[in-house]
C-alpha positions as CSV (number, residue, x, y, z in Angstrom):
1,M,61.9,162.3,66.5
2,S,60.2,161.4,63.1
3,G,57.9,162.8,60.4
4,L,54.4,161.6,59.0
5,Y,53.9,162.0,55.3
6,L,50.3,161.1,53.8
7,H,49.9,160.4,50.1
8,I,46.5,161.7,49.0
9,P,46.1,160.4,45.2
10,F,43.0,162.3,43.8
11,C,43.3,165.5,41.1
12,K,40.9,167.1,39.6
13,Q,43.3,166.9,36.0
14,A,47.1,165.3,34.8
15,C,49.2,168.4,35.2
16,S,51.4,167.8,32.1
17,Y,54.8,168.2,33.8
18,C,53.6,165.5,37.1
19,D,54.9,162.0,37.7
20,F,53.8,161.7,40.9
21,Y,50.7,158.8,41.5
22,F,47.3,160.2,41.4
23,V,44.0,159.5,39.7
24,T,41.4,161.5,38.3
25,R,38.3,160.0,39.9
26,Q,36.9,161.4,42.8
27,G,34.2,158.7,43.7
28,K,36.1,156.9,46.4
29,K,37.3,159.6,48.4
30,Q,35.5,158.8,52.0
31,D,36.9,154.7,51.0
32,F,40.6,156.2,50.7
33,V,40.2,157.9,54.2
34,A,38.0,154.9,55.8
35,E,41.2,153.1,54.8
36,L,44.3,155.3,55.3
37,I,42.7,155.6,59.1
38,K,43.2,151.4,58.8
39,E,46.7,151.9,57.7
40,I,47.3,154.1,60.4
41,H,45.6,152.2,62.9
42,S,48.1,149.3,61.5
43,K,51.2,150.9,63.0
44,K,50.0,151.0,67.0
45,D,52.7,149.4,69.2
46,T,55.6,148.9,66.2
47,R,58.5,150.4,66.2
48,Y,57.0,153.5,63.6
49,T,55.2,154.3,67.3
50,T,58.7,154.4,69.2
51,E,59.3,157.9,68.6
52,I,57.8,161.3,68.9
53,V,56.3,163.0,65.5
54,K,57.1,166.1,65.2
55,T,56.0,167.0,61.6
56,V,52.7,166.0,59.7
57,Y,52.7,166.4,55.7
58,F,49.6,165.9,53.5
59,G,50.8,165.5,49.8
60,G,49.7,164.3,47.0
61,G,47.8,164.8,44.6
62,T,45.8,167.2,45.5
63,P,45.0,167.4,49.5
64,S,42.6,170.2,49.4
65,L,39.9,168.1,47.4
66,L,39.1,166.4,51.3
67,S,37.2,168.1,53.2
68,P,38.5,169.4,56.7
69,K,36.0,167.1,58.2
70,Q,37.9,164.2,56.9
71,I,41.8,165.9,57.2
72,E,40.1,166.3,61.1
73,Q,39.8,162.5,61.1
74,I,42.4,161.7,60.0
75,L,44.3,163.7,62.2
76,E,42.3,162.1,65.3
77,A,43.3,158.7,64.2
78,I,47.2,160.0,64.3
79,E,46.5,161.2,67.4
80,Q,45.2,158.0,68.6
81,V,48.1,155.8,67.7
82,F,51.4,158.4,67.6
83,E,53.0,160.1,69.8
84,L,52.5,164.0,68.3
85,H,54.0,166.9,69.2
86,P,53.5,168.6,66.0
87,E,55.9,171.5,65.6
88,E,54.3,171.6,61.7
89,V,51.4,170.4,60.1
90,T,51.0,171.0,56.7
91,L,48.6,170.3,54.2
92,E,49.2,170.8,49.8
93,M,46.1,172.7,48.4
94,N,45.5,174.1,44.7
95,P,43.9,177.5,44.5
96,D,40.9,176.5,43.1
97,D,39.4,174.8,46.6
98,V,40.8,177.3,48.5
99,N,38.4,179.9,50.4
100,K,37.8,181.0,53.5
101,E,36.3,179.0,55.0
102,Y,37.8,176.1,53.9
103,L,41.2,177.5,55.2
104,A,39.0,178.3,58.7
105,D,38.0,174.8,59.0
106,L,41.6,173.5,58.0
107,R,42.6,175.3,60.8
108,S,40.2,174.1,63.4
109,A,40.9,170.8,62.0
110,G,44.8,171.0,63.5
111,I,46.7,172.2,59.6
112,T,49.2,174.9,60.8
113,R,50.8,175.4,57.3
114,A,49.4,175.3,54.0
115,S,51.5,174.9,50.4
116,M,49.7,176.9,47.7
117,G,50.5,175.2,44.1
118,V,50.6,178.2,42.3
119,Q,52.9,177.5,39.8
120,T,52.6,180.4,37.9
121,F,50.2,183.5,37.3
122,N,50.2,183.3,33.4
123,Q,47.3,181.9,32.6
124,Q,49.1,180.9,29.1
125,L,52.0,179.2,31.3
126,L,48.6,177.5,33.1
127,N,47.3,176.2,30.4
128,F,50.7,175.1,29.2
129,M,50.8,173.1,32.7
130,N,47.2,171.8,32.4
131,R,46.7,173.1,36.1
132,A,43.2,172.9,37.0
133,H,43.1,177.0,38.0
134,S,43.2,180.3,36.4
135,K,45.2,183.5,37.2
136,E,42.0,185.0,38.8
137,E,41.5,182.0,41.6
138,A,45.3,182.1,42.1
139,L,45.5,185.5,43.0
140,H,42.3,184.8,45.3
141,C,43.5,182.2,46.9
142,L,46.6,184.2,47.9
143,E,44.5,187.4,49.1
144,V,42.5,184.6,51.5
145,L,45.2,182.5,52.2
146,S,47.5,185.6,53.9
147,S,44.3,186.8,55.6
148,S,43.3,183.2,57.0
149,G,45.3,183.4,60.3
150,I,47.8,180.6,59.1
151,H,51.0,182.3,59.0
152,S,53.0,180.1,57.8
153,Y,52.9,178.4,54.1
154,T,54.8,178.4,51.0
155,V,53.8,179.3,47.5
156,D,55.0,177.1,44.9
157,L,56.3,178.6,41.4
158,I,58.3,177.1,38.2
159,Y,60.1,178.2,36.2
160,G,62.3,177.3,32.8
161,N,59.3,176.7,31.0
162,P,59.2,176.4,27.2
163,D,58.7,180.1,25.8
164,Q,58.3,181.6,29.0
165,T,60.4,185.3,29.0
166,L,62.9,187.0,31.6
167,E,59.9,189.4,31.9
168,M,57.3,186.8,32.3
169,L,58.8,185.5,35.3
170,E,59.3,188.6,36.4
171,K,55.8,189.5,36.7
172,D,55.1,186.4,38.8
173,V,58.3,187.4,41.1
174,D,56.6,190.9,41.6
175,V,52.5,189.7,42.4
176,L,53.7,187.0,44.1
177,L,56.1,189.4,46.4
178,G,52.7,191.9,46.7
179,F,51.4,189.5,49.0
180,N,54.7,189.1,51.3
181,P,54.8,185.3,51.3
182,P,57.3,184.2,54.5
183,H,58.3,180.5,52.4
184,V,58.8,179.9,48.4
185,S,59.3,177.1,46.8
186,A,61.1,177.6,43.2
187,Y,61.5,174.9,41.1
188,S,63.0,174.6,37.4
189,L,60.5,172.5,34.9
190,T,62.1,169.4,35.2
191,I,60.5,166.8,32.1
192,E,60.2,163.5,33.2
193,P,59.6,160.8,30.8
194,K,56.2,159.5,31.2
195,T,54.4,162.6,31.3
196,R,52.7,164.5,28.7
197,L,55.7,166.8,28.4
198,G,57.6,164.0,28.7
199,R,56.6,162.6,25.3
200,Q,56.0,165.8,23.7
201,L,59.8,165.8,24.1
202,E,60.5,162.7,22.9
203,L,58.3,163.4,19.5
204,G,60.0,166.7,18.9
205,S,57.2,168.9,19.5
206,L,58.7,170.7,22.3
207,I,62.0,172.5,22.4
208,A,63.4,172.8,26.3
209,P,64.8,176.0,26.8
210,E,68.7,176.6,27.2
211,D,70.7,175.6,30.2
212,D,71.5,179.4,30.1
213,L,68.5,180.9,30.0
214,V,67.1,178.8,32.9
215,A,70.3,179.6,35.0
216,L,68.8,183.4,34.4
217,H,65.8,183.2,35.6
218,F,67.2,181.5,38.6
219,D,69.3,184.0,39.3
220,L,65.8,186.7,38.9
221,V,63.9,184.4,41.7
222,E,66.9,184.5,43.7
223,K,67.2,187.8,43.6
224,R,64.1,189.1,44.2
225,L,63.4,187.1,47.1
226,R,66.6,188.1,48.6
227,E,66.1,191.6,48.4
228,V,63.2,191.5,50.3
229,G,64.6,189.1,53.2
230,I,63.2,185.8,51.5
231,L,66.5,183.6,51.7
232,Q,67.8,180.8,49.7
233,Y,67.9,177.7,52.4
234,E,67.7,174.6,49.7
235,V,68.9,174.5,46.2
236,S,64.6,175.1,45.5
237,N,63.4,176.7,48.6
238,F,63.5,180.4,50.1
239,A,62.2,181.8,53.3
240,K,62.2,184.4,55.7
241,P,63.8,183.5,58.8
242,G,62.3,181.3,61.1
243,F,59.3,180.1,58.3
244,E,62.0,177.2,56.5
245,A,59.8,173.9,55.9
246,R,60.4,171.5,58.8
247,H,59.3,168.4,57.2
248,N,61.1,168.6,53.9
249,S,64.4,169.8,56.1
250,A,64.0,166.1,57.9
251,Y,64.2,164.7,54.7
252,W,67.3,166.3,53.7
253,S,68.6,165.4,57.2
254,H,67.9,162.0,56.9
255,E,65.8,161.8,59.9
256,N,62.9,159.0,60.3
257,Y,59.4,159.2,58.2
258,L,56.8,156.9,57.7
259,G,54.8,157.6,54.2
260,L,51.5,156.3,54.6
261,G,48.9,156.0,51.6
262,P,49.2,154.7,47.6
263,G,52.7,155.7,46.8
264,A,53.9,157.2,50.1
265,H,57.5,157.1,50.5
266,S,58.8,155.8,53.5
267,F,62.5,156.0,55.6
268,W,63.9,154.2,58.8
269,W,67.2,153.4,60.2
270,N,67.4,150.5,62.2
271,D,67.8,150.0,65.8
272,I,71.1,150.1,65.9
273,G,71.9,152.8,63.2
274,Q,73.8,150.5,60.7
275,S,71.7,150.8,58.2
276,A,68.3,152.2,57.0
277,E,65.1,151.0,54.7
278,R,63.8,153.1,51.8
279,W,60.2,152.0,50.5
280,I,57.2,152.9,48.6
281,N,54.0,151.7,49.3
282,E,52.3,150.0,46.0
283,P,50.8,153.2,43.7
284,D,47.3,151.3,43.2
285,L,44.3,152.9,44.8
286,N,41.8,149.9,44.0
287,S,44.7,147.4,45.7
288,Y,44.9,150.3,48.5
289,L,41.4,149.9,49.3
290,S,41.0,146.3,49.5
291,G,44.0,145.9,51.8
292,G,46.6,146.4,49.9
293,W,49.1,149.2,52.1
294,E,51.0,146.7,53.2
295,N,52.3,145.8,49.5
296,R,55.5,147.8,49.0
297,A,56.3,148.3,45.0
298,E,59.8,149.0,46.1
299,V,62.5,148.3,49.1
300,D,65.9,149.5,49.4
301,Q,68.5,148.5,51.9
302,L,71.0,151.1,52.0
303,S,74.1,150.3,53.8
304,K,76.0,153.2,56.1
305,H,78.3,153.7,52.9
306,D,75.2,153.9,50.5
307,L,73.8,156.6,53.2
308,A,76.8,158.6,53.4
309,E,76.9,159.2,50.1
310,E,73.3,160.2,50.0
311,R,73.9,162.2,53.0
312,L,76.6,164.2,51.3
313,M,74.4,164.9,48.6
314,L,71.8,166.4,50.6
315,G,73.5,168.4,52.5
316,L,74.9,169.8,49.4
317,R,71.7,170.7,48.2
318,T,71.4,173.3,51.3
319,V,73.1,176.6,52.4
320,Q,74.1,175.0,55.7
321,G,76.3,172.4,54.2
322,L,77.6,169.7,56.1
323,D,79.4,169.2,59.6
324,L,82.1,166.8,58.0
325,S,83.4,165.1,61.9
326,N,79.0,164.5,62.0
327,L,79.6,163.1,58.9
328,E,82.2,160.9,60.0
329,K,80.7,160.1,63.3
330,Q,77.7,159.2,62.1
331,Y,78.2,157.9,58.5
332,D,82.0,156.4,58.8
333,F,82.6,158.3,55.7
334,K,85.8,160.8,55.2
335,L,86.7,162.1,52.1
336,N,90.2,161.1,50.5
337,P,92.7,162.3,49.0
338,K,91.3,162.9,45.5
339,Q,88.3,164.5,46.6
340,E,89.9,167.0,48.7
341,I,91.6,168.0,45.9
342,Y,88.5,168.5,44.3
343,L,87.2,170.3,47.0
344,H,89.5,172.7,46.9
345,Q,89.7,173.5,43.1
346,K,85.7,174.2,43.9
347,V,86.8,176.6,46.5
348,K,89.3,178.3,44.3
349,E,86.2,178.5,41.6
350,G,84.4,180.4,43.9
351,K,81.9,177.4,44.2
352,A,82.5,175.9,47.4
353,V,83.7,176.7,51.3
354,F,85.6,174.0,52.6
355,T,87.4,174.1,55.9
356,E,88.5,171.2,58.2
357,S,85.0,170.5,60.0
358,R,82.3,172.0,57.3
359,L,81.8,171.7,53.7
360,Y,79.0,173.8,51.7
361,L,78.3,175.5,48.5
362,T,78.5,179.2,47.6
363,K,75.5,180.8,45.9
364,E,77.6,180.0,42.5
365,G,78.3,176.3,43.4
366,L,74.6,175.4,44.7
367,K,73.4,176.4,41.4
368,I,75.2,173.2,40.1
369,A,74.5,171.2,43.3
370,D,73.9,167.9,41.4
371,A,76.2,168.0,39.5
372,I,79.2,168.7,41.7
373,T,78.2,166.3,43.9
374,L,77.9,163.6,41.2
375,D,81.6,164.9,40.6
376,L,82.8,164.6,43.9
377,L,81.6,161.0,44.3
378,S,82.6,160.0,41.3
């Protein structure tokens, strides 16, 4: 089985932390939809249509800037080309685009899951992030979403912001839990080099919070969500049982997925499962509108060893961890004696559980999953 990712590149304005591909001019949305449908039809009778598609994800950008009719047209094209047995059809949306009628029309168009980019209910922090919505719009969107009939949805929160106190974060979590969300994605603010925040950091006009404070932020979020049955299943993702994100889980387990739209990422195993390819569509809307969806900006050929190391990294970010026998069977990868010694040390530190058949990180280990993976592979 495989998944489809559709990159919708339009945004009202640039968030200060975002380094995804987007454009703020919106006059070409219908032209884009028409070209995206052409790209979808170009995949007919290719290797990408030999697998059942179980998840579709509209990301961006801001997919909620498209109309429900445009979303419906895209999904109809997908059904014409791919064998679609959808377990989950997700659309990312911003609070300022959402009302009761819009959600009802999305549901009729085929959307089964929403990803709501709230980030915070604090107006000062929303201004710092340069978000297009207000605190009031965030509250209103969750009110209508929770009664919309779209029962599976996630709400994004960002913690670890400069000048964000534990009290401010706790208030955000309190407000969010008042809506009883089935899934929460909580991300520590990452300051990327080419963003507005990256430039401010480089100039010295912004000071990032200390790691110890960010760790306290995470502890607060994890504890409060766990107390109401919203459990961590990946470093940044928390869900009530049965509401885990299926599309994202496919990324972590190396299932095939095809990205469509400018700047979209794809991953596909070769026919005999000995290597894989990852590529990015050229991130240029003007080029895309003139047929440039055939252009790949970056292409990585991944050997089985590359894939094994990546699978180790992705698996250790999940609560479930890794089945070591599957790692050996699928990737011909086995931990060496030095790596085993390192892992036994992490077990003694209370950061990992390591048996003959399984490896996973504890709650404390997940906080530094990337650092543990780096040490393990080096």
